[in-house]
Structures are given as C-alpha cells and as structure tokens.
PDB file of N, CA, C and O in Angstrom:
ATOM      1  N   MET A   1     -11.677 -16.727  69.573  1.00  0.00           N
ATOM      2  CA  MET A   1     -12.405 -16.426  70.765  1.00  0.00           C
ATOM      3  C   MET A   1     -11.600 -15.435  71.601  1.00  0.00           C
ATOM      4  O   MET A   1     -10.377 -15.539  71.692  1.00  0.00           O
ATOM      5  N   GLN A   2     -12.298 -14.469  72.213  1.00  0.00           N
ATOM      6  CA  GLN A   2     -11.677 -13.533  73.129  1.00  0.00           C
ATOM      7  C   GLN A   2     -11.878 -14.045  74.554  1.00  0.00           C
ATOM      8  O   GLN A   2     -12.892 -14.674  74.858  1.00  0.00           O
ATOM      9  N   VAL A   3     -10.925 -13.775  75.407  1.00  0.00           N
ATOM     10  CA  VAL A   3     -11.028 -14.195  76.807  1.00  0.00           C
ATOM     11  C   VAL A   3     -10.526 -13.076  77.712  1.00  0.00           C
ATOM     12  O   VAL A   3      -9.569 -12.376  77.379  1.00  0.00           O
ATOM     13  N   THR A   4     -11.178 -12.917  78.851  1.00  0.00           N
ATOM     14  CA  THR A   4     -10.736 -11.973  79.868  1.00  0.00           C
ATOM     15  C   THR A   4     -10.989 -12.590  81.236  1.00  0.00           C
ATOM     16  O   THR A   4     -11.859 -13.448  81.391  1.00  0.00           O
ATOM     17  N   GLY A   5     -10.232 -12.153  82.210  1.00  0.00           N
ATOM     18  CA  GLY A   5     -10.547 -12.520  83.581  1.00  0.00           C
ATOM     19  C   GLY A   5     -11.745 -11.707  84.039  1.00  0.00           C
ATOM     20  O   GLY A   5     -12.090 -10.700  83.420  1.00  0.00           O
ATOM     21  N   TRP A   6     -12.393 -12.149  85.141  1.00  0.00           N
ATOM     22  CA  TRP A   6     -13.544 -11.403  85.646  1.00  0.00           C
ATOM     23  C   TRP A   6     -13.397 -11.179  87.139  1.00  0.00           C
ATOM     24  O   TRP A   6     -13.155 -12.117  87.900  1.00  0.00           O
ATOM     25  N   ASP A   7     -13.547  -9.917  87.554  1.00  0.00           N
ATOM     26  CA  ASP A   7     -13.496  -9.545  88.963  1.00  0.00           C
ATOM     27  C   ASP A   7     -14.928  -9.505  89.491  1.00  0.00           C
ATOM     28  O   ASP A   7     -15.701  -8.625  89.112  1.00  0.00           O
ATOM     29  N   ALA A   8     -15.288 -10.444  90.357  1.00  0.00           N
ATOM     30  CA  ALA A   8     -16.652 -10.550  90.869  1.00  0.00           C
ATOM     31  C   ALA A   8     -16.998  -9.414  91.832  1.00  0.00           C
ATOM     32  O   ALA A   8     -18.173  -9.095  92.014  1.00  0.00           O
ATOM     33  N   ASP A   9     -15.989  -8.804  92.448  1.00  0.00           N
ATOM     34  CA  ASP A   9     -16.255  -7.715  93.392  1.00  0.00           C
ATOM     35  C   ASP A   9     -16.639  -6.427  92.671  1.00  0.00           C
ATOM     36  O   ASP A   9     -17.536  -5.709  93.114  1.00  0.00           O
ATOM     37  N   THR A  10     -15.966  -6.134  91.568  1.00  0.00           N
ATOM     38  CA  THR A  10     -16.223  -4.888  90.833  1.00  0.00           C
ATOM     39  C   THR A  10     -17.087  -5.115  89.591  1.00  0.00           C
ATOM     40  O   THR A  10     -17.458  -4.157  88.913  1.00  0.00           O
ATOM     41  N   HIS A  11     -17.409  -6.372  89.291  1.00  0.00           N
ATOM     42  CA  HIS A  11     -18.188  -6.728  88.092  1.00  0.00           C
ATOM     43  C   HIS A  11     -17.565  -6.140  86.841  1.00  0.00           C
ATOM     44  O   HIS A  11     -18.237  -5.509  86.025  1.00  0.00           O
ATOM     45  N   SER A  12     -16.247  -6.363  86.706  1.00  0.00           N
ATOM     46  CA  SER A  12     -15.533  -5.805  85.560  1.00  0.00           C
ATOM     47  C   SER A  12     -14.416  -6.750  85.117  1.00  0.00           C
ATOM     48  O   SER A  12     -13.999  -7.630  85.870  1.00  0.00           O
ATOM     49  N   PRO A  13     -13.940  -6.558  83.887  1.00  0.00           N
ATOM     50  CA  PRO A  13     -12.846  -7.389  83.382  1.00  0.00           C
ATOM     51  C   PRO A  13     -11.559  -7.154  84.162  1.00  0.00           C
ATOM     52  O   PRO A  13     -11.343  -6.083  84.728  1.00  0.00           O
ATOM     53  N   CYS A  14     -10.719  -8.169  84.179  1.00  0.00           N
ATOM     54  CA  CYS A  14      -9.384  -8.094  84.760  1.00  0.00           C
ATOM     55  C   CYS A  14      -8.497  -9.031  83.938  1.00  0.00           C
ATOM     56  O   CYS A  14      -9.010  -9.728  83.063  1.00  0.00           O
ATOM     57  N   PRO A  15      -7.212  -9.070  84.181  1.00  0.00           N
ATOM     58  CA  PRO A  15      -6.343  -9.929  83.371  1.00  0.00           C
ATOM     59  C   PRO A  15      -6.707 -11.417  83.467  1.00  0.00           C
ATOM     60  O   PRO A  15      -7.147 -11.903  84.509  1.00  0.00           O
ATOM     61  N   ALA A  16      -6.513 -12.109  82.367  1.00  0.00           N
ATOM     62  CA  ALA A  16      -6.612 -13.574  82.323  1.00  0.00           C
ATOM     63  C   ALA A  16      -5.202 -14.102  82.077  1.00  0.00           C
ATOM     64  O   ALA A  16      -4.378 -13.428  81.458  1.00  0.00           O
ATOM     65  N   PHE A  17      -4.935 -15.290  82.557  1.00  0.00           N
ATOM     66  CA  PHE A  17      -3.601 -15.866  82.465  1.00  0.00           C
ATOM     67  C   PHE A  17      -3.665 -17.305  81.986  1.00  0.00           C
ATOM     68  O   PHE A  17      -4.697 -17.964  82.112  1.00  0.00           O
ATOM     69  N   ALA A  18      -2.566 -17.787  81.440  1.00  0.00           N
ATOM     70  CA  ALA A  18      -2.424 -19.185  81.059  1.00  0.00           C
ATOM     71  C   ALA A  18      -1.066 -19.662  81.554  1.00  0.00           C
ATOM     72  O   ALA A  18      -0.065 -18.956  81.427  1.00  0.00           O
ATOM     73  N   CYS A  19      -1.038 -20.852  82.112  1.00  0.00           N
ATOM     74  CA  CYS A  19       0.230 -21.422  82.559  1.00  0.00           C
ATOM     75  C   CYS A  19       0.201 -22.935  82.373  1.00  0.00           C
ATOM     76  O   CYS A  19      -0.859 -23.562  82.371  1.00  0.00           O
ATOM     77  N   ARG A  20       1.382 -23.495  82.219  1.00  0.00           N
ATOM     78  CA  ARG A  20       1.505 -24.945  82.087  1.00  0.00           C
ATOM     79  C   ARG A  20       1.402 -25.589  83.466  1.00  0.00           C
ATOM     80  O   ARG A  20       1.992 -25.116  84.437  1.00  0.00           O
ATOM     81  N   VAL A  21       0.636 -26.681  83.528  1.00  0.00           N
ATOM     82  CA  VAL A  21       0.489 -27.452  84.763  1.00  0.00           C
ATOM     83  C   VAL A  21       0.613 -28.931  84.423  1.00  0.00           C
ATOM     84  O   VAL A  21       0.446 -29.322  83.267  1.00  0.00           O
ATOM     85  N   GLU A  22       0.904 -29.745  85.420  1.00  0.00           N
ATOM     86  CA  GLU A  22       0.924 -31.192  85.239  1.00  0.00           C
ATOM     87  C   GLU A  22      -0.463 -31.731  85.553  1.00  0.00           C
ATOM     88  O   GLU A  22      -0.960 -31.569  86.668  1.00  0.00           O
ATOM     89  N   GLU A  23      -1.080 -32.365  84.583  1.00  0.00           N
ATOM     90  CA  GLU A  23      -2.400 -32.968  84.736  1.00  0.00           C
ATOM     91  C   GLU A  23      -2.194 -34.439  85.051  1.00  0.00           C
ATOM     92  O   GLU A  23      -1.601 -35.162  84.250  1.00  0.00           O
ATOM     93  N   SER A  24      -2.664 -34.888  86.182  1.00  0.00           N
ATOM     94  CA  SER A  24      -2.397 -36.263  86.603  1.00  0.00           C
ATOM     95  C   SER A  24      -2.835 -37.256  85.540  1.00  0.00           C
ATOM     96  O   SER A  24      -3.998 -37.284  85.138  1.00  0.00           O
ATOM     97  N   GLY A  25      -1.894 -38.063  85.094  1.00  0.00           N
ATOM     98  CA  GLY A  25      -2.184 -39.094  84.104  1.00  0.00           C
ATOM     99  C   GLY A  25      -2.179 -38.621  82.661  1.00  0.00           C
ATOM    100  O   GLY A  25      -2.029 -39.437  81.752  1.00  0.00           O
ATOM    101  N   ASP A  26      -2.339 -37.321  82.426  1.00  0.00           N
ATOM    102  CA  ASP A  26      -2.420 -36.809  81.058  1.00  0.00           C
ATOM    103  C   ASP A  26      -1.194 -36.014  80.635  1.00  0.00           C
ATOM    104  O   ASP A  26      -1.101 -35.615  79.474  1.00  0.00           O
ATOM    105  N   GLY A  27      -0.254 -35.773  81.535  1.00  0.00           N
ATOM    106  CA  GLY A  27       0.931 -35.004  81.200  1.00  0.00           C
ATOM    107  C   GLY A  27       0.707 -33.515  81.355  1.00  0.00           C
ATOM    108  O   GLY A  27      -0.098 -33.079  82.178  1.00  0.00           O
ATOM    109  N   THR A  28       1.426 -32.735  80.558  1.00  0.00           N
ATOM    110  CA  THR A  28       1.367 -31.281  80.651  1.00  0.00           C
ATOM    111  C   THR A  28       0.079 -30.748  80.038  1.00  0.00           C
ATOM    112  O   THR A  28      -0.363 -31.200  78.981  1.00  0.00           O
ATOM    113  N   ALA A  29      -0.511 -29.777  80.729  1.00  0.00           N
ATOM    114  CA  ALA A  29      -1.745 -29.147  80.258  1.00  0.00           C
ATOM    115  C   ALA A  29      -1.604 -27.635  80.390  1.00  0.00           C
ATOM    116  O   ALA A  29      -0.653 -27.143  80.997  1.00  0.00           O
ATOM    117  N   LEU A  30      -2.551 -26.907  79.820  1.00  0.00           N
ATOM    118  CA  LEU A  30      -2.574 -25.454  79.892  1.00  0.00           C
ATOM    119  C   LEU A  30      -3.764 -25.034  80.749  1.00  0.00           C
ATOM    120  O   LEU A  30      -4.913 -25.301  80.396  1.00  0.00           O
ATOM    121  N   LEU A  31      -3.490 -24.380  81.871  1.00  0.00           N
ATOM    122  CA  LEU A  31      -4.526 -23.877  82.765  1.00  0.00           C
ATOM    123  C   LEU A  31      -4.807 -22.428  82.401  1.00  0.00           C
ATOM    124  O   LEU A  31      -3.886 -21.612  82.365  1.00  0.00           O
ATOM    125  N   ILE A  32      -6.072 -22.094  82.129  1.00  0.00           N
ATOM    126  CA  ILE A  32      -6.496 -20.729  81.830  1.00  0.00           C
ATOM    127  C   ILE A  32      -7.354 -20.268  83.002  1.00  0.00           C
ATOM    128  O   ILE A  32      -8.348 -20.907  83.347  1.00  0.00           O
ATOM    129  N   TYR A  33      -6.958 -19.148  83.612  1.00  0.00           N
ATOM    130  CA  TYR A  33      -7.680 -18.668  84.788  1.00  0.00           C
ATOM    131  C   TYR A  33      -7.710 -17.152  84.795  1.00  0.00           C
ATOM    132  O   TYR A  33      -6.962 -16.503  84.064  1.00  0.00           O
ATOM    133  N   GLY A  34      -8.576 -16.592  85.623  1.00  0.00           N
ATOM    134  CA  GLY A  34      -8.718 -15.140  85.674  1.00  0.00           C
ATOM    135  C   GLY A  34      -8.828 -14.650  87.091  1.00  0.00           C
ATOM    136  O   GLY A  34      -8.078 -15.079  87.968  1.00  0.00           O
ATOM    137  N   GLY A  35      -9.765 -13.749  87.319  1.00  0.00           N
ATOM    138  CA  GLY A  35      -9.936 -13.164  88.636  1.00  0.00           C
ATOM    139  C   GLY A  35     -10.796 -14.033  89.538  1.00  0.00           C
ATOM    140  O   GLY A  35     -11.014 -15.212  89.260  1.00  0.00           O
ATOM    141  N   ASN A  36     -11.283 -13.437  90.624  1.00  0.00           N
ATOM    142  CA  ASN A  36     -12.092 -14.188  91.572  1.00  0.00           C
ATOM    143  C   ASN A  36     -13.465 -14.554  91.014  1.00  0.00           C
ATOM    144  O   ASN A  36     -14.222 -15.276  91.662  1.00  0.00           O
ATOM    145  N   GLY A  37     -13.788 -14.068  89.831  1.00  0.00           N
ATOM    146  CA  GLY A  37     -15.024 -14.436  89.139  1.00  0.00           C
ATOM    147  C   GLY A  37     -14.775 -15.353  87.960  1.00  0.00           C
ATOM    148  O   GLY A  37     -15.680 -15.581  87.157  1.00  0.00           O
ATOM    149  N   GLY A  38     -13.566 -15.885  87.835  1.00  0.00           N
ATOM    150  CA  GLY A  38     -13.246 -16.810  86.758  1.00  0.00           C
ATOM    151  C   GLY A  38     -12.812 -16.109  85.485  1.00  0.00           C
ATOM    152  O   GLY A  38     -12.143 -15.076  85.528  1.00  0.00           O
ATOM    153  N   VAL A  39     -13.198 -16.682  84.348  1.00  0.00           N
ATOM    154  CA  VAL A  39     -12.881 -16.118  83.032  1.00  0.00           C
ATOM    155  C   VAL A  39     -14.169 -16.001  82.223  1.00  0.00           C
ATOM    156  O   VAL A  39     -15.118 -16.759  82.421  1.00  0.00           O
ATOM    157  N   ARG A  40     -14.179 -15.032  81.308  1.00  0.00           N
ATOM    158  CA  ARG A  40     -15.325 -14.840  80.415  1.00  0.00           C
ATOM    159  C   ARG A  40     -14.844 -14.924  78.982  1.00  0.00           C
ATOM    160  O   ARG A  40     -13.693 -14.617  78.673  1.00  0.00           O
ATOM    161  N   PHE A  41     -15.759 -15.352  78.104  1.00  0.00           N
ATOM    162  CA  PHE A  41     -15.445 -15.571  76.698  1.00  0.00           C
ATOM    163  C   PHE A  41     -16.483 -14.909  75.815  1.00  0.00           C
ATOM    164  O   PHE A  41     -17.645 -14.757  76.194  1.00  0.00           O
ATOM    165  N   LYS A  42     -16.038 -14.514  74.617  1.00  0.00           N
ATOM    166  CA  LYS A  42     -16.941 -14.061  73.568  1.00  0.00           C
ATOM    167  C   LYS A  42     -16.265 -14.332  72.239  1.00  0.00           C
ATOM    168  O   LYS A  42     -15.049 -14.514  72.176  1.00  0.00           O
ATOM    169  N   LEU A  43     -17.056 -14.359  71.180  1.00  0.00           N
ATOM    170  CA  LEU A  43     -16.517 -14.619  69.855  1.00  0.00           C
ATOM    171  C   LEU A  43     -15.555 -13.513  69.437  1.00  0.00           C
ATOM    172  O   LEU A  43     -15.678 -12.375  69.892  1.00  0.00           O
ATOM    173  N   LEU A  44     -14.616 -13.838  68.590  1.00  0.00           N
ATOM    174  CA  LEU A  44     -13.584 -12.899  68.171  1.00  0.00           C
ATOM    175  C   LEU A  44     -14.172 -11.634  67.551  1.00  0.00           C
ATOM    176  O   LEU A  44     -13.662 -10.537  67.782  1.00  0.00           O
ATOM    177  N   GLU A  45     -15.234 -11.777  66.771  1.00  0.00           N
ATOM    178  CA  GLU A  45     -15.823 -10.621  66.090  1.00  0.00           C
ATOM    179  C   GLU A  45     -16.790  -9.817  66.973  1.00  0.00           C
ATOM    180  O   GLU A  45     -17.284  -8.774  66.545  1.00  0.00           O
ATOM    181  N   ASP A  46     -17.061 -10.279  68.177  1.00  0.00           N
ATOM    182  CA  ASP A  46     -17.976  -9.593  69.097  1.00  0.00           C
ATOM    183  C   ASP A  46     -17.295  -8.357  69.671  1.00  0.00           C
ATOM    184  O   ASP A  46     -16.280  -8.467  70.359  1.00  0.00           O
ATOM    185  N   GLU A  47     -17.853  -7.181  69.390  1.00  0.00           N
ATOM    186  CA  GLU A  47     -17.271  -5.930  69.866  1.00  0.00           C
ATOM    187  C   GLU A  47     -18.039  -5.323  71.026  1.00  0.00           C
ATOM    188  O   GLU A  47     -17.744  -4.199  71.434  1.00  0.00           O
ATOM    189  N   THR A  48     -19.024  -6.042  71.571  1.00  0.00           N
ATOM    190  CA  THR A  48     -19.775  -5.519  72.703  1.00  0.00           C
ATOM    191  C   THR A  48     -18.893  -5.485  73.945  1.00  0.00           C
ATOM    192  O   THR A  48     -17.981  -6.300  74.082  1.00  0.00           O
ATOM    193  N   PRO A  49     -19.161  -4.539  74.855  1.00  0.00           N
ATOM    194  CA  PRO A  49     -18.372  -4.486  76.094  1.00  0.00           C
ATOM    195  C   PRO A  49     -18.555  -5.769  76.918  1.00  0.00           C
ATOM    196  O   PRO A  49     -19.587  -6.434  76.824  1.00  0.00           O
ATOM    197  N   TRP A  50     -17.556  -6.103  77.713  1.00  0.00           N
ATOM    198  CA  TRP A  50     -17.657  -7.266  78.595  1.00  0.00           C
ATOM    199  C   TRP A  50     -18.755  -7.023  79.619  1.00  0.00           C
ATOM    200  O   TRP A  50     -18.806  -5.967  80.251  1.00  0.00           O
ATOM    201  N   SER A  51     -19.638  -8.015  79.778  1.00  0.00           N
ATOM    202  CA  SER A  51     -20.758  -7.879  80.696  1.00  0.00           C
ATOM    203  C   SER A  51     -21.307  -9.250  81.060  1.00  0.00           C
ATOM    204  O   SER A  51     -21.292 -10.165  80.236  1.00  0.00           O
ATOM    205  N   LEU A  52     -21.790  -9.398  82.284  1.00  0.00           N
ATOM    206  CA  LEU A  52     -22.422 -10.651  82.688  1.00  0.00           C
ATOM    207  C   LEU A  52     -23.768 -10.866  82.008  1.00  0.00           C
ATOM    208  O   LEU A  52     -24.248 -11.997  81.931  1.00  0.00           O
ATOM    209  N   THR A  53     -24.381  -9.795  81.515  1.00  0.00           N
ATOM    210  CA  THR A  53     -25.709  -9.906  80.912  1.00  0.00           C
ATOM    211  C   THR A  53     -25.683  -9.951  79.385  1.00  0.00           C
ATOM    212  O   THR A  53     -26.735 -10.093  78.762  1.00  0.00           O
ATOM    213  N   ALA A  54     -24.516  -9.834  78.774  1.00  0.00           N
ATOM    214  CA  ALA A  54     -24.422  -9.881  77.313  1.00  0.00           C
ATOM    215  C   ALA A  54     -24.760 -11.291  76.826  1.00  0.00           C
ATOM    216  O   ALA A  54     -24.167 -12.259  77.305  1.00  0.00           O
ATOM    217  N   PRO A  55     -25.701 -11.429  75.884  1.00  0.00           N
ATOM    218  CA  PRO A  55     -26.151 -12.757  75.458  1.00  0.00           C
ATOM    219  C   PRO A  55     -25.091 -13.586  74.740  1.00  0.00           C
ATOM    220  O   PRO A  55     -25.174 -14.814  74.761  1.00  0.00           O
ATOM    221  N   GLY A  56     -24.109 -12.970  74.112  1.00  0.00           N
ATOM    222  CA  GLY A  56     -23.093 -13.711  73.365  1.00  0.00           C
ATOM    223  C   GLY A  56     -21.846 -14.026  74.168  1.00  0.00           C
ATOM    224  O   GLY A  56     -20.845 -14.467  73.605  1.00  0.00           O
ATOM    225  N   GLN A  57     -21.888 -13.807  75.478  1.00  0.00           N
ATOM    226  CA  GLN A  57     -20.731 -14.055  76.334  1.00  0.00           C
ATOM    227  C   GLN A  57     -21.061 -15.136  77.350  1.00  0.00           C
ATOM    228  O   GLN A  57     -22.218 -15.307  77.735  1.00  0.00           O
ATOM    229  N   TRP A  58     -20.041 -15.860  77.779  1.00  0.00           N
ATOM    230  CA  TRP A  58     -20.239 -16.903  78.774  1.00  0.00           C
ATOM    231  C   TRP A  58     -19.009 -16.991  79.659  1.00  0.00           C
ATOM    232  O   TRP A  58     -17.953 -16.462  79.315  1.00  0.00           O
ATOM    233  N   GLY A  59     -19.141 -17.656  80.797  1.00  0.00           N
ATOM    234  CA  GLY A  59     -18.046 -17.722  81.741  1.00  0.00           C
ATOM    235  C   GLY A  59     -17.807 -19.121  82.288  1.00  0.00           C
ATOM    236  O   GLY A  59     -18.674 -19.993  82.229  1.00  0.00           O
ATOM    237  N   GLU A  60     -16.617 -19.304  82.818  1.00  0.00           N
ATOM    238  CA  GLU A  60     -16.199 -20.544  83.482  1.00  0.00           C
ATOM    239  C   GLU A  60     -15.292 -20.160  84.649  1.00  0.00           C
ATOM    240  O   GLU A  60     -14.715 -19.072  84.655  1.00  0.00           O
ATOM    241  N   THR A  61     -15.165 -21.032  85.621  1.00  0.00           N
ATOM    242  CA  THR A  61     -14.248 -20.754  86.720  1.00  0.00           C
ATOM    243  C   THR A  61     -12.807 -20.811  86.244  1.00  0.00           C
ATOM    244  O   THR A  61     -11.978 -20.006  86.668  1.00  0.00           O
ATOM    245  N   HIS A  62     -12.502 -21.763  85.360  1.00  0.00           N
ATOM    246  CA  HIS A  62     -11.177 -21.950  84.767  1.00  0.00           C
ATOM    247  C   HIS A  62     -11.314 -23.007  83.665  1.00  0.00           C
ATOM    248  O   HIS A  62     -12.351 -23.659  83.552  1.00  0.00           O
ATOM    249  N   LEU A  63     -10.293 -23.167  82.876  1.00  0.00           N
ATOM    250  CA  LEU A  63     -10.272 -24.204  81.840  1.00  0.00           C
ATOM    251  C   LEU A  63      -8.917 -24.889  81.852  1.00  0.00           C
ATOM    252  O   LEU A  63      -7.899 -24.264  82.150  1.00  0.00           O
ATOM    253  N   VAL A  64      -8.907 -26.177  81.527  1.00  0.00           N
ATOM    254  CA  VAL A  64      -7.665 -26.933  81.401  1.00  0.00           C
ATOM    255  C   VAL A  64      -7.708 -27.653  80.058  1.00  0.00           C
ATOM    256  O   VAL A  64      -8.638 -28.411  79.784  1.00  0.00           O
ATOM    257  N   TYR A  65      -6.699 -27.413  79.221  1.00  0.00           N
ATOM    258  CA  TYR A  65      -6.614 -28.012  77.887  1.00  0.00           C
ATOM    259  C   TYR A  65      -5.270 -28.712  77.718  1.00  0.00           C
ATOM    260  O   TYR A  65      -4.278 -28.300  78.320  1.00  0.00           O
ATOM    261  N   PRO A  66      -5.227 -29.759  76.908  1.00  0.00           N
ATOM    262  CA  PRO A  66      -3.929 -30.325  76.541  1.00  0.00           C
ATOM    263  C   PRO A  66      -3.087 -29.233  75.877  1.00  0.00           C
ATOM    264  O   PRO A  66      -3.619 -28.425  75.116  1.00  0.00           O
ATOM    265  N   VAL A  67      -1.793 -29.199  76.153  1.00  0.00           N
ATOM    266  CA  VAL A  67      -0.921 -28.126  75.671  1.00  0.00           C
ATOM    267  C   VAL A  67      -1.012 -27.919  74.158  1.00  0.00           C
ATOM    268  O   VAL A  67      -1.034 -26.772  73.711  1.00  0.00           O
ATOM    269  N   GLY A  68      -1.064 -28.963  73.371  1.00  0.00           N
ATOM    270  CA  GLY A  68      -1.057 -28.808  71.921  1.00  0.00           C
ATOM    271  C   GLY A  68      -2.411 -28.602  71.281  1.00  0.00           C
ATOM    272  O   GLY A  68      -2.529 -28.742  70.064  1.00  0.00           O
ATOM    273  N   SER A  69      -3.449 -28.273  72.055  1.00  0.00           N
ATOM    274  CA  SER A  69      -4.792 -28.217  71.477  1.00  0.00           C
ATOM    275  C   SER A  69      -5.121 -26.915  70.755  1.00  0.00           C
ATOM    276  O   SER A  69      -6.050 -26.888  69.949  1.00  0.00           O
ATOM    277  N   PHE A  70      -4.380 -25.824  71.022  1.00  0.00           N
ATOM    278  CA  PHE A  70      -4.643 -24.565  70.323  1.00  0.00           C
ATOM    279  C   PHE A  70      -3.468 -23.623  70.498  1.00  0.00           C
ATOM    280  O   PHE A  70      -2.542 -23.899  71.261  1.00  0.00           O
ATOM    281  N   LEU A  71      -3.514 -22.507  69.782  1.00  0.00           N
ATOM    282  CA  LEU A  71      -2.480 -21.476  69.870  1.00  0.00           C
ATOM    283  C   LEU A  71      -2.969 -20.364  70.781  1.00  0.00           C
ATOM    284  O   LEU A  71      -4.167 -20.086  70.833  1.00  0.00           O
ATOM    285  N   VAL A  72      -2.067 -19.732  71.491  1.00  0.00           N
ATOM    286  CA  VAL A  72      -2.402 -18.623  72.370  1.00  0.00           C
ATOM    287  C   VAL A  72      -1.798 -17.353  71.804  1.00  0.00           C
ATOM    288  O   VAL A  72      -0.596 -17.304  71.541  1.00  0.00           O
ATOM    289  N   TYR A  73      -2.617 -16.320  71.613  1.00  0.00           N
ATOM    290  CA  TYR A  73      -2.156 -15.024  71.131  1.00  0.00           C
ATOM    291  C   TYR A  73      -2.412 -13.996  72.209  1.00  0.00           C
ATOM    292  O   TYR A  73      -3.358 -14.133  72.985  1.00  0.00           O
ATOM    293  N   THR A  74      -1.584 -12.969  72.269  1.00  0.00           N
ATOM    294  CA  THR A  74      -1.822 -11.876  73.207  1.00  0.00           C
ATOM    295  C   THR A  74      -1.941 -10.580  72.432  1.00  0.00           C
ATOM    296  O   THR A  74      -1.372 -10.439  71.350  1.00  0.00           O
ATOM    297  N   ASP A  75      -2.678  -9.638  72.985  1.00  0.00           N
ATOM    298  CA  ASP A  75      -2.792  -8.307  72.386  1.00  0.00           C
ATOM    299  C   ASP A  75      -1.470  -7.580  72.571  1.00  0.00           C
ATOM    300  O   ASP A  75      -0.864  -7.639  73.641  1.00  0.00           O
ATOM    301  N   GLU A  76      -1.031  -6.903  71.537  1.00  0.00           N
ATOM    302  CA  GLU A  76       0.170  -6.072  71.631  1.00  0.00           C
ATOM    303  C   GLU A  76      -0.177  -4.701  71.070  1.00  0.00           C
ATOM    304  O   GLU A  76      -0.517  -4.562  69.895  1.00  0.00           O
ATOM    305  N   CYS A  77      -0.086  -3.703  71.920  1.00  0.00           N
ATOM    306  CA  CYS A  77      -0.444  -2.336  71.498  1.00  0.00           C
ATOM    307  C   CYS A  77       0.763  -1.596  71.008  1.00  0.00           C
ATOM    308  O   CYS A  77       0.657  -0.435  70.613  1.00  0.00           O
TER     309      CYS A  77
END
C-alpha cells in the first residue's frame, strides 16, 4: 500500500510520518499521520495521481498499529 499525507488547504499530497507512541494498556504502537487533511492510501500498483476523487484511494485522519504488525519502507531516490 502507498501512503501520503494530505494538505486540506491546497488539496495536494504532503509528507506522511510514522512515530512510536505509548498506547495506554497496549504498550508501544506506531502512529501514522500526515498533513491537516490526514493521510491517503492507494494500492501499491496504483499509478494514478493522488486525488480526493480517485475511486481507488481512501483517507483517514491517522492510524495507530501495534509496532510489530507490518514493515515500513521509504522511497529512496
């Protein structure tokens, strides 16, 4: 899955971030967050531009996952 932050003021992608947080009662978790419009997602093979109207994309304000639930990769140019 691809993820980007979303800037609600400019209606465009912005950086997304992940950081470790303490989840009450559950221990360490991974918080995924983006711009003032949250984060947007699309499938890895989806090459369409980021857009609020793209049918294969969806958004959330943020996500919290247990630390060991998946791997995080970053783009390196």
